[in-house]
C-alpha positions in Angstrom: 8.8 -116.0 -21.3 6.5 -113.9 -23.4 2.8 -114.2 -22.9 0.3 -114.9 -25.7 -1.8 -111.8 -25.8 -5.4 -112.4 -24.8 -4.8 -116.0 -23.5 -3.0 -115.4 -20.2 -0.6 -118.2 -20.9 3.1 -118.3 -21.8 4.1 -118.6 -25.4 5.0 -122.1 -26.3 2.8 -123.7 -23.6 0.1 -126.0 -24.9 -3.4 -124.5 -24.8 -5.7 -126.2 -22.3 -8.4 -126.3 -25.0 -6.3 -128.3 -27.4 -7.6 -131.8 -27.8 -5.5 -135.0 -28.1 -6.1 -134.8 -31.9 -4.7 -131.2 -32.0 -8.2 -129.7 -32.6 -9.6 -126.8 -30.5 -12.2 -127.9 -28.0 -14.0 -124.5 -28.2 -13.7 -123.9 -31.9 -16.8 -121.9 -33.0 -17.7 -121.2 -29.4 -18.2 -117.6 -28.3 -15.8 -118.2 -25.4 -13.0 -118.8 -27.9 -10.4 -115.9 -27.4 -10.4 -113.3 -30.1 -6.6 -113.8 -30.7 -7.4 -117.4 -31.7 -10.4 -116.5 -33.9 -8.4 -113.9 -35.7 -5.5 -116.3 -36.6 -5.9 -117.1 -40.3 -4.0 -120.2 -41.2 -2.2 -120.4 -44.5 -0.1 -122.9 -46.3 3.0 -121.0 -45.2 1.9 -121.1 -41.6 0.9 -124.8 -41.5 3.8 -126.1 -43.6 4.0 -129.8 -44.4 4.2 -131.1 -40.8 3.4 -130.3 -37.2 7.1 -129.4 -36.6 7.0 -126.9 -39.5 3.8 -125.3 -38.2 5.2 -125.0 -34.6 8.4 -123.5 -36.0 6.4 -120.9 -37.9 4.3 -120.1 -34.8 7.5 -119.7 -32.7 8.9 -117.3 -35.2 5.6 -115.4 -35.2 5.6 -115.2 -31.4 9.2 -113.8 -31.4 8.4 -111.3 -34.1 5.3 -110.0 -32.3 6.6 -110.1 -28.7 6.5 -106.8 -26.8 9.9 -104.9 -26.6 11.7 -105.4 -23.4 
C-alpha cells in the first residue's frame, strides 16, 4: 500500500488527527504536516458528498504514488 508522503501512514488509512466530525484536530497548529497544509481544497476535490471527496482523494493518491 502506498504511503502518504510526510505522514508516515498508508494511503487510505484514517488520520489519527481526524475528529469524529471529520475536522482536523491540529488545523492551524504548527505540528500539522506540510503535506496537509499544502492541500488546497476545491469544488472538484470536495464534490457533493463525502463519498465523492474520498473518491477524488483516492484518484489523487494513485496518480501521485511513486513508481514501482
